[in-house]
Phi, psi and omega in degrees: 000151183293133178091347180274146177290137181266147179300149177294145181295149178293138175283336185205120185265002183291133175285157177293149180235096191296317183294314180297318178296323178299317176298320179296317180297319177295318179299312181291327177298316179295324180288304188290329180274353187059024177299331179295329178289321179294316178294327181294338176293326181275306181205139180274098185267353183056036185298316183295322178295316179297314181294324178296317179295318178298316180295321178296316177298319179296320179295324178290314184292326180277352181083359182291330183295317180294322180289318181289335181295343180265000182278153184303315183298312182294322178298317180294320177293326177294315177299319180296320179296317178298321180292323176301320179296318178295319179294330178293325180296328181258011184296148175290342176214090187298321180300318179294320179294318178298320179297319179297315181295319182286321185280329186239308192288330178300315178297317181295314180295322178298321179297318180295332177278316191285323184299307178288345179281324187248002174247109188232004176222161178294327178294324176290324174299318179298317180296321178295321176297322176296317179300317179294324178296316181282352176292347175297328190297311178298325178296315178296323177298320179295325179291341178268312183288325184238043184297138178208169178220143175239109183053044178082002181256134183294141175202192174237166184283334189234158166071196184291340180279002177290343175268124182303321180294319179291325177297313179298318179297316181297323179288312183296324183296332185263345181301317178303326180286327175293323175296321178300320178298315181296324179293332185264359182239161177290159185293337181263003180290146179296331179294318178296316181296314181296314181292324177298315177295321179297322180294314180298314180295324179294320178297318178299311181296321181296314180294329180283347178286340182073018181280116179287331175296323178295319179295319176300317181296315179299315181297318181296318179295318180294319179296317179298316178296319181295318183285327186266344185267169176278192183299318180298318179294319179299319179295322177296320179296316178297320178294319178295321178296316178296320179297317180292326176295320178293320178298317181299317181291328185273325190244347183262135183290160180297323180296321179290321177296322177294327177297318178297327182293340180287352176301325184270350182263354176067227183247016182266142177270145178232153182291140178085011179292145176282172179297321181293319178294320178297319179296321179294320179295318177299318178299318180296317179296320179294319179297319179297318179297315180295323177298313180295320179294322180294323177293319180298313181295325180297318181280339174283333178232069191288336188272302184242359179069195181266355180122138180305125177079011188250008183302309184296320179292319180295316180293320179297323178294318178295319180295324178294321179293328180274358181076021180263165177291131181282129184272319182054044178242155172286171184285346183057029172207110187300326186283311179289328178294317179297319178295323180285333183267329183233004175094167181296322177302319178296320178298319180296319178295317181298314177297324178299321178297314180296313182295317179298317180297316178295319181298315183292319181289318178297318179300315179295320179299314181294328180288333189246356189295334181253012182250111181294340178287343186240033185294324179293319178298317180298314181294321180293320177297316178298322178298316180293324177299315180296317180296319179293324177295317177299314180300314184298316181291313180294325178292335177290336181245003181220180183244100180228031185297323186250003182282171185275357188296308179294316177303321179294313180296313181294322176297320177294322176300316181296313179296316180296320181298315179296313183293318183294316182289330173294317179294320180291326177294326176295314182296320181292335182282345184279317187300312179301324180296315180293320180294319181292321178295320181295321180289327182282322184230084184281056178262163182297319181295316181294321179296322178296318179294321180296317178300319179295323181290326184272346180291153179301122180242142177283129179289163185290350180270356178273116191260337186241157188294319183298319181288325179294327184266002183285150174221148179300000000 
């Protein structure tokens, strides 16, 4: 009608495609839970490769791949992939760089493409968050079935989780999604109970790994929640802090606690130090040396670096020429290692992806935090902010430059950003229409309809009663 406000245009007209999305969810579950490693102990089924091909075909046939290819996140990952290829041509060891790209980066780049291609509704975003939350379970199962220790620190016997730091990182990255599941379900739901137990067990396992990066990540998340939340949230944070302190005292060994205490002693040796404290100090000194060397190599090879995945080999070759002991270690910093291996342009693109993802999720969170109609969007944005914060801190102390973790998170951010802003544009288009009708026809019937239109309504993507009735 003339004079009435028109609904905002759709950001994306693609209908959801359940079967294709189901394959993607299974694929991501196997990746993030490391379930493929557990299954690989029994039989090598090549499940992830088969599922990746199926998902790519589905993305092409549904048209989602072409649409997602124009989004900022996918464009940045595409540029980064092209730069990796150029850096491989000038690599000091081309064979090693090609192996890194084929073994790791193809999977990572595929994730950045597939998530925004096959996730096209908020309900599908919610399902993916649930899948990531339940991905904790296979990891925890692996810590029980294949339990191992390295110098008193918890790890597993097989796969990428054999490193205590990587085990802690894998657990912490998924905990925000398990919390999201609990927020969306009733307290007596089996999903809430399972995720609650998984979170407690994950905290125990994380603290037992002796990973100082994990402790930094936990502290940063708690501080952020405390500063940004209301009184109720602050009380929950204090209770969670007290619970984790009790867990540490009850389940963490004295040697691991002494390792954590070296955070405050830096790289200096003190008289009377235990073997574990001495080992932690040595680890810190080695990390500092590798960090400095990665920065030096980055500025000596600023354009294309020494080649993707070649930092440790390049540094070992230099140490051999200088007559020093060869370390053969990664830089233990994803950002400086990437800069030294692929150049400063690659580092800038990678940082751009992280910053853009954080900016979009924080922006969405701030827009929706006081709106009861958008509580699911607000919670999902907060979950992604926490996961990105965990990744950024752990990546500063570990090497995850070519892994699939950031591509999965950034791809989900891109899909969520499109879906959330489409949903918010719909909501914003309703209020002016109701207000104008009320002013034009001030009748009792019209006022009742206007009140109903302006009252908080649960969106069609809200599936459970507790979430529909929630208010900030």
